[in-house]
N, CA, C and O atoms as a Maestro MAE file, in Angstrom:
{
 s_m_m2io_version
 :::
 2.0.0
}

f_m_ct {
 s_m_title
 :::
 protein
 m_atom[264] {
  # First column is atom index #
  i_m_mmod_type
  r_m_x_coord
  r_m_y_coord
  r_m_z_coord
  i_m_residue_number
  s_m_chain_name
  s_m_pdb_residue_name
  s_m_pdb_atom_name
  i_m_atomic_number
  :::
  1 25 107.646 39.952 2.095 1 A "MET " " N  " 7
  2 3 107.109 38.644 2.438 1 A "MET " " CA " 6
  3 2 105.599 38.668 2.212 1 A "MET " " C  " 6
  4 15 104.929 39.634 2.578 1 A "MET " " O  " 8
  5 25 105.066 37.607 1.611 2 A "LYS " " N  " 7
  6 3 103.624 37.507 1.431 2 A "LYS " " CA " 6
  7 2 102.954 37.251 2.782 2 A "LYS " " C  " 6
  8 15 103.604 36.817 3.733 2 A "LYS " " O  " 8
  9 25 101.666 37.520 2.857 3 A "THR " " N  " 7
  10 3 100.927 37.341 4.098 3 A "THR " " CA " 6
  11 2 100.825 35.866 4.453 3 A "THR " " C  " 6
  12 15 100.510 35.038 3.599 3 A "THR " " O  " 8
  13 25 101.089 35.538 5.705 4 A "ALA " " N  " 7
  14 3 100.976 34.160 6.171 4 A "ALA " " CA " 6
  15 2 99.502 33.803 6.308 4 A "ALA " " C  " 6
  16 15 98.714 34.591 6.830 4 A "ALA " " O  " 8
  17 25 99.126 32.606 5.835 5 A "LYS " " N  " 7
  18 3 97.736 32.133 5.890 5 A "LYS " " CA " 6
  19 2 97.681 30.805 6.623 5 A "LYS " " C  " 6
  20 15 98.560 29.958 6.458 5 A "LYS " " O  " 8
  21 25 96.632 30.624 7.443 6 A "ASP " " N  " 7
  22 3 96.461 29.361 8.155 6 A "ASP " " CA " 6
  23 2 95.819 28.311 7.256 6 A "ASP " " C  " 6
  24 15 95.651 28.549 6.060 6 A "ASP " " O  " 8
  25 25 95.461 27.167 7.802 7 A "PHE " " N  " 7
  26 3 94.876 26.048 7.061 7 A "PHE " " CA " 6
  27 2 93.629 26.461 6.279 7 A "PHE " " C  " 6
  28 15 93.399 25.968 5.175 7 A "PHE " " O  " 8
  29 25 92.822 27.365 6.847 8 A "PHE " " N  " 7
  30 3 91.583 27.804 6.204 8 A "PHE " " CA " 6
  31 2 91.746 29.058 5.364 8 A "PHE " " C  " 6
  32 15 90.765 29.567 4.822 8 A "PHE " " O  " 8
  33 25 92.971 29.570 5.246 9 A "GLY " " N  " 7
  34 3 93.209 30.759 4.440 9 A "GLY " " CA " 6
  35 2 93.084 32.062 5.195 9 A "GLY " " C  " 6
  36 15 93.116 33.131 4.585 9 A "GLY " " O  " 8
  37 25 92.940 32.002 6.523 10 A "ASN " " N  " 7
  38 3 92.878 33.212 7.348 10 A "ASN " " CA " 6
  39 2 94.281 33.773 7.550 10 A "ASN " " C  " 6
  40 15 95.250 33.019 7.640 10 A "ASN " " O  " 8
  41 25 94.387 35.106 7.621 11 A "ASP " " N  " 7
  42 3 95.675 35.740 7.890 11 A "ASP " " CA " 6
  43 2 96.180 35.350 9.274 11 A "ASP " " C  " 6
  44 15 95.403 35.221 10.220 11 A "ASP " " O  " 8
  45 25 97.493 35.166 9.376 12 A "ILE " " N  " 7
  46 3 98.140 34.886 10.662 12 A "ILE " " CA " 6
  47 2 98.968 36.111 11.025 12 A "ILE " " C  " 6
  48 15 99.719 36.626 10.197 12 A "ILE " " O  " 8
  49 25 98.831 36.579 12.270 13 A "SER " " N  " 7
  50 3 99.591 37.722 12.760 13 A "SER " " CA " 6
  51 2 100.246 37.371 14.085 13 A "SER " " C  " 6
  52 15 99.786 36.480 14.799 13 A "SER " " O  " 8
  53 25 101.325 38.076 14.407 14 A "VAL " " N  " 7
  54 3 101.951 37.917 15.717 14 A "VAL " " CA " 6
  55 2 100.911 38.291 16.771 14 A "VAL " " C  " 6
  56 15 100.224 39.305 16.643 14 A "VAL " " O  " 8
  57 25 100.801 37.469 17.807 15 A "GLY " " N  " 7
  58 3 99.829 37.699 18.869 15 A "GLY " " CA " 6
  59 2 98.561 36.884 18.715 15 A "GLY " " C  " 6
  60 15 97.777 36.788 19.659 15 A "GLY " " O  " 8
  61 25 98.337 36.291 17.539 16 A "ASP " " N  " 7
  62 3 97.147 35.456 17.331 16 A "ASP " " CA " 6
  63 2 97.223 34.197 18.183 16 A "ASP " " C  " 6
  64 15 98.303 33.650 18.408 16 A "ASP " " O  " 8
  65 25 96.063 33.742 18.654 17 A "ILE " " N  " 7
  66 3 95.963 32.451 19.315 17 A "ILE " " CA " 6
  67 2 95.653 31.418 18.243 17 A "ILE " " C  " 6
  68 15 94.736 31.603 17.443 17 A "ILE " " O  " 8
  69 25 96.416 30.333 18.226 18 A "VAL " " N  " 7
  70 3 96.254 29.305 17.210 18 A "VAL " " CA " 6
  71 2 96.152 27.925 17.846 18 A "VAL " " C  " 6
  72 15 96.646 27.695 18.950 18 A "VAL " " O  " 8
  73 25 95.504 27.014 17.133 19 A "ALA " " N  " 7
  74 3 95.503 25.592 17.489 19 A "ALA " " CA " 6
  75 2 96.441 24.897 16.516 19 A "ALA " " C  " 6
  76 15 96.525 25.270 15.346 19 A "ALA " " O  " 8
  77 25 97.146 23.882 17.007 20 A "PHE " " N  " 7
  78 3 98.092 23.141 16.179 20 A "PHE " " CA " 6
  79 2 98.280 21.765 16.783 20 A "PHE " " C  " 6
  80 15 97.926 21.537 17.940 20 A "PHE " " O  " 8
  81 25 98.837 20.844 16.006 21 A "MET " " N  " 7
  82 3 99.068 19.494 16.499 21 A "MET " " CA " 6
  83 2 100.492 19.394 17.053 21 A "MET " " C  " 6
  84 15 101.452 19.814 16.407 21 A "MET " " O  " 8
  85 25 100.610 18.836 18.252 22 A "GLN " " N  " 7
  86 3 101.922 18.665 18.863 22 A "GLN " " CA " 6
  87 2 102.786 17.786 17.970 22 A "GLN " " C  " 6
  88 15 102.348 16.720 17.536 22 A "GLN " " O  " 8
  89 25 103.999 18.221 17.696 23 A "THR " " N  " 7
  90 3 104.921 17.506 16.837 23 A "THR " " CA " 6
  91 2 105.169 16.092 17.367 23 A "THR " " C  " 6
  92 15 105.572 15.905 18.515 23 A "THR " " O  " 8
  93 25 104.920 15.107 16.510 24 A "GLY " " N  " 7
  94 3 105.155 13.715 16.874 24 A "GLY " " CA " 6
  95 2 104.004 13.053 17.619 24 A "GLY " " C  " 6
  96 15 104.085 11.875 17.966 24 A "GLY " " O  " 8
  97 25 102.926 13.807 17.869 25 A "TYR " " N  " 7
  98 3 101.784 13.279 18.608 25 A "TYR " " CA " 6
  99 2 100.499 13.627 17.870 25 A "TYR " " C  " 6
  100 15 100.508 14.447 16.952 25 A "TYR " " O  " 8
  101 25 99.402 13.005 18.267 26 A "ARG " " N  " 7
  102 3 98.102 13.315 17.686 26 A "ARG " " CA " 6
  103 2 97.249 14.053 18.714 26 A "ARG " " C  " 6
  104 15 96.114 13.672 19.000 26 A "ARG " " O  " 8
  105 25 97.828 15.116 19.257 27 A "VAL " " N  " 7
  106 3 97.189 15.914 20.294 27 A "VAL " " CA " 6
  107 2 97.194 17.370 19.847 27 A "VAL " " C  " 6
  108 15 98.228 17.888 19.426 27 A "VAL " " O  " 8
  109 25 96.033 18.036 19.937 28 A "PHE " " N  " 7
  110 3 95.979 19.455 19.608 28 A "PHE " " CA " 6
  111 2 96.343 20.285 20.833 28 A "PHE " " C  " 6
  112 15 95.974 19.956 21.960 28 A "PHE " " O  " 8
  113 25 97.075 21.365 20.585 29 A "LEU " " N  " 7
  114 3 97.448 22.334 21.605 29 A "LEU " " CA " 6
  115 2 97.041 23.717 21.116 29 A "LEU " " C  " 6
  116 15 96.762 23.904 19.932 29 A "LEU " " O  " 8
  117 25 97.006 24.678 22.023 30 A "THR " " N  " 7
  118 3 96.810 26.074 21.637 30 A "THR " " CA " 6
  119 2 97.996 26.876 22.139 30 A "THR " " C  " 6
  120 15 98.649 26.509 23.116 30 A "THR " " O  " 8
  121 25 98.260 27.975 21.452 31 A "GLY " " N  " 7
  122 3 99.354 28.845 21.843 31 A "GLY " " CA " 6
  123 2 99.245 30.170 21.142 31 A "GLY " " C  " 6
  124 15 98.292 30.418 20.404 31 A "GLY " " O  " 8
  125 25 100.222 31.022 21.370 32 A "THR " " N  " 7
  126 3 100.248 32.371 20.811 32 A "THR " " CA " 6
  127 2 101.407 32.500 19.832 32 A "THR " " C  " 6
  128 15 102.532 32.107 20.140 32 A "THR " " O  " 8
  129 25 101.133 33.049 18.656 33 A "VAL " " N  " 7
  130 3 102.179 33.259 17.646 33 A "VAL " " CA " 6
  131 2 103.119 34.345 18.141 33 A "VAL " " C  " 6
  132 15 102.681 35.453 18.452 33 A "VAL " " O  " 8
  133 25 104.427 34.032 18.217 34 A "ILE " " N  " 7
  134 3 105.399 35.018 18.675 34 A "ILE " " CA " 6
  135 2 106.310 35.517 17.555 34 A "ILE " " C  " 6
  136 15 106.946 36.562 17.694 34 A "ILE " " O  " 8
  137 25 106.379 34.774 16.439 35 A "SER " " N  " 7
  138 3 107.117 35.275 15.269 35 A "SER " " CA " 6
  139 2 106.664 34.515 14.031 35 A "SER " " C  " 6
  140 15 106.153 33.397 14.103 35 A "SER " " O  " 8
  141 25 106.873 35.170 12.889 36 A "ILE " " N  " 7
  142 3 106.466 34.593 11.609 36 A "ILE " " CA " 6
  143 2 107.622 34.744 10.632 36 A "ILE " " C  " 6
  144 15 108.210 35.819 10.511 36 A "ILE " " O  " 8
  145 25 107.946 33.646 9.928 37 A "THR " " N  " 7
  146 3 108.915 33.706 8.834 37 A "THR " " CA " 6
  147 2 108.151 33.472 7.530 37 A "THR " " C  " 6
  148 15 106.927 33.339 7.528 37 A "THR " " O  " 8
  149 25 108.877 33.426 6.448 38 A "GLU " " N  " 7
  150 3 108.253 33.223 5.145 38 A "GLU " " CA " 6
  151 2 107.467 31.916 5.078 38 A "GLU " " C  " 6
  152 15 106.467 31.842 4.364 38 A "GLU " " O  " 8
  153 25 107.898 30.883 5.808 39 A "LYS " " N  " 7
  154 3 107.247 29.574 5.721 39 A "LYS " " CA " 6
  155 2 106.664 29.062 7.035 39 A "LYS " " C  " 6
  156 15 105.803 28.182 7.017 39 A "LYS " " O  " 8
  157 25 107.112 29.592 8.177 40 A "THR " " N  " 7
  158 3 106.701 29.024 9.459 40 A "THR " " CA " 6
  159 2 106.252 30.091 10.454 40 A "THR " " C  " 6
  160 15 106.471 31.288 10.265 40 A "THR " " O  " 8
  161 25 105.613 29.605 11.525 41 A "VAL " " N  " 7
  162 3 105.294 30.453 12.669 41 A "VAL " " CA " 6
  163 2 105.909 29.818 13.909 41 A "VAL " " C  " 6
  164 15 105.989 28.594 14.007 41 A "VAL " " O  " 8
  165 25 106.344 30.644 14.855 42 A "LEU " " N  " 7
  166 3 106.838 30.159 16.134 42 A "LEU " " CA " 6
  167 2 105.746 30.430 17.150 42 A "LEU " " C  " 6
  168 15 105.260 31.554 17.273 42 A "LEU " " O  " 8
  169 25 105.358 29.376 17.889 43 A "ILE " " N  " 7
  170 3 104.225 29.438 18.805 43 A "ILE " " CA " 6
  171 2 104.712 29.204 20.229 43 A "ILE " " C  " 6
  172 15 105.417 28.230 20.495 43 A "ILE " " O  " 8
  173 25 104.335 30.101 21.150 44 A "ALA " " N  " 7
  174 3 104.591 29.907 22.579 44 A "ALA " " CA " 6
  175 2 103.363 29.250 23.186 44 A "ALA " " C  " 6
  176 15 102.234 29.635 22.882 44 A "ALA " " O  " 8
  177 25 103.581 28.261 24.042 45 A "HIS " " N  " 7
  178 3 102.463 27.524 24.626 45 A "HIS " " CA " 6
  179 2 102.860 26.970 25.984 45 A "HIS " " C  " 6
  180 15 104.020 27.055 26.387 45 A "HIS " " O  " 8
  181 25 101.880 26.399 26.688 46 A "GLU " " N  " 7
  182 3 102.145 25.761 27.984 46 A "GLU " " CA " 6
  183 2 103.121 24.597 27.780 46 A "GLU " " C  " 6
  184 15 103.202 24.040 26.686 46 A "GLU " " O  " 8
  185 25 103.841 24.239 28.805 47 A "LYS " " N  " 7
  186 3 104.806 23.138 28.741 47 A "LYS " " CA " 6
  187 2 104.085 21.850 28.332 47 A "LYS " " C  " 6
  188 15 103.047 21.505 28.897 47 A "LYS " " O  " 8
  189 25 104.643 21.148 27.349 48 A "THR " " N  " 7
  190 3 104.069 19.888 26.882 48 A "THR " " CA " 6
  191 2 104.561 18.730 27.739 48 A "THR " " C  " 6
  192 15 105.347 18.914 28.668 48 A "THR " " O  " 8
  193 25 104.084 17.531 27.408 49 A "ASN " " N  " 7
  194 3 104.521 16.331 28.135 49 A "ASN " " CA " 6
  195 2 106.007 16.045 27.955 49 A "ASN " " C  " 6
  196 15 106.581 15.276 28.726 49 A "ASN " " O  " 8
  197 25 106.643 16.656 26.943 50 A "VAL " " N  " 7
  198 3 108.087 16.476 26.757 50 A "VAL " " CA " 6
  199 2 108.868 17.709 27.208 50 A "VAL " " C  " 6
  200 15 110.082 17.784 27.017 50 A "VAL " " O  " 8
  201 25 108.163 18.682 27.810 51 A "GLY " " N  " 7
  202 3 108.828 19.813 28.440 51 A "GLY " " CA " 6
  203 2 109.110 21.036 27.588 51 A "GLY " " C  " 6
  204 15 109.736 21.977 28.075 51 A "GLY " " O  " 8
  205 25 108.672 21.061 26.335 52 A "ILE " " N  " 7
  206 3 108.949 22.230 25.501 52 A "ILE " " CA " 6
  207 2 107.849 23.286 25.662 52 A "ILE " " C  " 6
  208 15 106.705 22.962 25.979 52 A "ILE " " O  " 8
  209 25 108.217 24.556 25.436 53 A "THR " " N  " 7
  210 3 107.257 25.655 25.560 53 A "THR " " CA " 6
  211 2 107.133 26.480 24.287 53 A "THR " " C  " 6
  212 15 106.382 27.455 24.254 53 A "THR " " O  " 8
  213 25 107.861 26.103 23.236 54 A "GLU " " N  " 7
  214 3 107.758 26.758 21.929 54 A "GLU " " CA " 6
  215 2 107.786 25.694 20.844 54 A "GLU " " C  " 6
  216 15 108.504 24.698 20.941 54 A "GLU " " O  " 8
  217 25 106.989 25.925 19.810 55 A "THR " " N  " 7
  218 3 106.911 24.984 18.692 55 A "THR " " CA " 6
  219 2 106.891 25.769 17.392 55 A "THR " " C  " 6
  220 15 106.233 26.806 17.305 55 A "THR " " O  " 8
  221 25 107.606 25.285 16.375 56 A "ARG " " N  " 7
  222 3 107.588 25.891 15.047 56 A "ARG " " CA " 6
  223 2 106.726 25.016 14.138 56 A "ARG " " C  " 6
  224 15 106.901 23.798 14.091 56 A "ARG " " O  " 8
  225 25 105.790 25.650 13.414 57 A "GLN " " N  " 7
  226 3 104.888 24.949 12.502 57 A "GLN " " CA " 6
  227 2 104.830 25.697 11.172 57 A "GLN " " C  " 6
  228 15 105.011 26.914 11.135 57 A "GLN " " O  " 8
  229 25 104.577 24.973 10.078 58 A "PHE " " N  " 7
  230 3 104.317 25.624 8.800 58 A "PHE " " CA " 6
  231 2 102.985 26.345 8.886 58 A "PHE " " C  " 6
  232 15 102.117 25.951 9.665 58 A "PHE " " O  " 8
  233 25 102.813 27.397 8.096 59 A "HIS " " N  " 7
  234 3 101.576 28.183 8.127 59 A "HIS " " CA " 6
  235 2 100.330 27.324 8.015 59 A "HIS " " C  " 6
  236 15 99.386 27.516 8.782 59 A "HIS " " O  " 8
  237 25 100.300 26.384 7.085 60 A "GLY " " N  " 7
  238 3 99.131 25.561 6.852 60 A "GLY " " CA " 6
  239 2 98.864 24.512 7.905 60 A "GLY " " C  " 6
  240 15 97.894 23.761 7.801 60 A "GLY " " O  " 8
  241 25 99.718 24.448 8.927 61 A "GLN " " N  " 7
  242 3 99.538 23.472 9.999 61 A "GLN " " CA " 6
  243 2 98.874 24.067 11.233 61 A "GLN " " C  " 6
  244 15 98.741 23.388 12.251 61 A "GLN " " O  " 8
  245 25 98.455 25.326 11.154 62 A "VAL " " N  " 7
  246 3 97.809 25.970 12.296 62 A "VAL " " CA " 6
  247 2 96.419 26.469 11.917 62 A "VAL " " C  " 6
  248 15 96.107 26.660 10.742 62 A "VAL " " O  " 8
  249 25 95.585 26.677 12.951 63 A "PHE " " N  " 7
  250 3 94.238 27.193 12.794 63 A "PHE " " CA " 6
  251 2 94.117 28.428 13.679 63 A "PHE " " C  " 6
  252 15 94.236 28.322 14.900 63 A "PHE " " O  " 8
  253 25 93.883 29.596 13.086 64 A "VAL " " N  " 7
  254 3 93.776 30.840 13.858 64 A "VAL " " CA " 6
  255 2 92.409 30.924 14.516 64 A "VAL " " C  " 6
  256 15 91.386 30.680 13.876 64 A "VAL " " O  " 8
  257 25 92.398 31.274 15.804 65 A "GLU " " N  " 7
  258 3 91.142 31.495 16.524 65 A "GLU " " CA " 6
  259 2 90.576 32.832 16.072 65 A "GLU " " C  " 6
  260 15 91.254 33.855 16.170 65 A "GLU " " O  " 8
  261 25 89.362 32.836 15.586 66 A "LYS " " N  " 7
  262 3 88.721 34.078 15.118 66 A "LYS " " CA " 6
  263 2 87.518 34.408 15.942 66 A "LYS " " C  " 6
  264 15 86.856 35.416 15.692 66 A "LYS " " O  " 8
  :::
 }
 m_bond[263] {
  # First column is bond index #
  i_m_from
  i_m_to
  i_m_order
  :::
  1 1 2 1
  2 2 3 1
  3 3 4 2
  4 3 5 1
  5 5 6 1
  6 6 7 1
  7 7 8 2
  8 7 9 1
  9 9 10 1
  10 10 11 1
  11 11 12 2
  12 11 13 1
  13 13 14 1
  14 14 15 1
  15 15 16 2
  16 15 17 1
  17 17 18 1
  18 18 19 1
  19 19 20 2
  20 19 21 1
  21 21 22 1
  22 22 23 1
  23 23 24 2
  24 23 25 1
  25 25 26 1
  26 26 27 1
  27 27 28 2
  28 27 29 1
  29 29 30 1
  30 30 31 1
  31 31 32 2
  32 31 33 1
  33 33 34 1
  34 34 35 1
  35 35 36 2
  36 35 37 1
  37 37 38 1
  38 38 39 1
  39 39 40 2
  40 39 41 1
  41 41 42 1
  42 42 43 1
  43 43 44 2
  44 43 45 1
  45 45 46 1
  46 46 47 1
  47 47 48 2
  48 47 49 1
  49 49 50 1
  50 50 51 1
  51 51 52 2
  52 51 53 1
  53 53 54 1
  54 54 55 1
  55 55 56 2
  56 55 57 1
  57 57 58 1
  58 58 59 1
  59 59 60 2
  60 59 61 1
  61 61 62 1
  62 62 63 1
  63 63 64 2
  64 63 65 1
  65 65 66 1
  66 66 67 1
  67 67 68 2
  68 67 69 1
  69 69 70 1
  70 70 71 1
  71 71 72 2
  72 71 73 1
  73 73 74 1
  74 74 75 1
  75 75 76 2
  76 75 77 1
  77 77 78 1
  78 78 79 1
  79 79 80 2
  80 79 81 1
  81 81 82 1
  82 82 83 1
  83 83 84 2
  84 83 85 1
  85 85 86 1
  86 86 87 1
  87 87 88 2
  88 87 89 1
  89 89 90 1
  90 90 91 1
  91 91 92 2
  92 91 93 1
  93 93 94 1
  94 94 95 1
  95 95 96 2
  96 95 97 1
  97 97 98 1
  98 98 99 1
  99 99 100 2
  100 99 101 1
  101 101 102 1
  102 102 103 1
  103 103 104 2
  104 103 105 1
  105 105 106 1
  106 106 107 1
  107 107 108 2
  108 107 109 1
  109 109 110 1
  110 110 111 1
  111 111 112 2
  112 111 113 1
  113 113 114 1
  114 114 115 1
  115 115 116 2
  116 115 117 1
  117 117 118 1
  118 118 119 1
  119 119 120 2
  120 119 121 1
  121 121 122 1
  122 122 123 1
  123 123 124 2
  124 123 125 1
  125 125 126 1
  126 126 127 1
  127 127 128 2
  128 127 129 1
  129 129 130 1
  130 130 131 1
  131 131 132 2
  132 131 133 1
  133 133 134 1
  134 134 135 1
  135 135 136 2
  136 135 137 1
  137 137 138 1
  138 138 139 1
  139 139 140 2
  140 139 141 1
  141 141 142 1
  142 142 143 1
  143 143 144 2
  144 143 145 1
  145 145 146 1
  146 146 147 1
  147 147 148 2
  148 147 149 1
  149 149 150 1
  150 150 151 1
  151 151 152 2
  152 151 153 1
  153 153 154 1
  154 154 155 1
  155 155 156 2
  156 155 157 1
  157 157 158 1
  158 158 159 1
  159 159 160 2
  160 159 161 1
  161 161 162 1
  162 162 163 1
  163 163 164 2
  164 163 165 1
  165 165 166 1
  166 166 167 1
  167 167 168 2
  168 167 169 1
  169 169 170 1
  170 170 171 1
  171 171 172 2
  172 171 173 1
  173 173 174 1
  174 174 175 1
  175 175 176 2
  176 175 177 1
  177 177 178 1
  178 178 179 1
  179 179 180 2
  180 179 181 1
  181 181 182 1
  182 182 183 1
  183 183 184 2
  184 183 185 1
  185 185 186 1
  186 186 187 1
  187 187 188 2
  188 187 189 1
  189 189 190 1
  190 190 191 1
  191 191 192 2
  192 191 193 1
  193 193 194 1
  194 194 195 1
  195 195 196 2
  196 195 197 1
  197 197 198 1
  198 198 199 1
  199 199 200 2
  200 199 201 1
  201 201 202 1
  202 202 203 1
  203 203 204 2
  204 203 205 1
  205 205 206 1
  206 206 207 1
  207 207 208 2
  208 207 209 1
  209 209 210 1
  210 210 211 1
  211 211 212 2
  212 211 213 1
  213 213 214 1
  214 214 215 1
  215 215 216 2
  216 215 217 1
  217 217 218 1
  218 218 219 1
  219 219 220 2
  220 219 221 1
  221 221 222 1
  222 222 223 1
  223 223 224 2
  224 223 225 1
  225 225 226 1
  226 226 227 1
  227 227 228 2
  228 227 229 1
  229 229 230 1
  230 230 231 1
  231 231 232 2
  232 231 233 1
  233 233 234 1
  234 234 235 1
  235 235 236 2
  236 235 237 1
  237 237 238 1
  238 238 239 1
  239 239 240 2
  240 239 241 1
  241 241 242 1
  242 242 243 1
  243 243 244 2
  244 243 245 1
  245 245 246 1
  246 246 247 1
  247 247 248 2
  248 247 249 1
  249 249 250 1
  250 250 251 1
  251 251 252 2
  252 251 253 1
  253 253 254 1
  254 254 255 1
  255 255 256 2
  256 255 257 1
  257 257 258 1
  258 258 259 1
  259 259 260 2
  260 259 261 1
  261 261 262 1
  262 262 263 1
  263 263 264 2
  :::
 }
}
């Protein structure tokens, strides 16, 4: 698998803290990457207004905190 890159081209690794937009909303959230696939990352985060605690995003939809 090629290295996962965020919106700015930074490497994404399991354990990284990332910012991302809540699915279906225009609100940014932060969370921790818990797994990476060829195209997406799974992010654990605080419970949202709709009650979810994990979100899947494409690599280019997240910003890694550096």
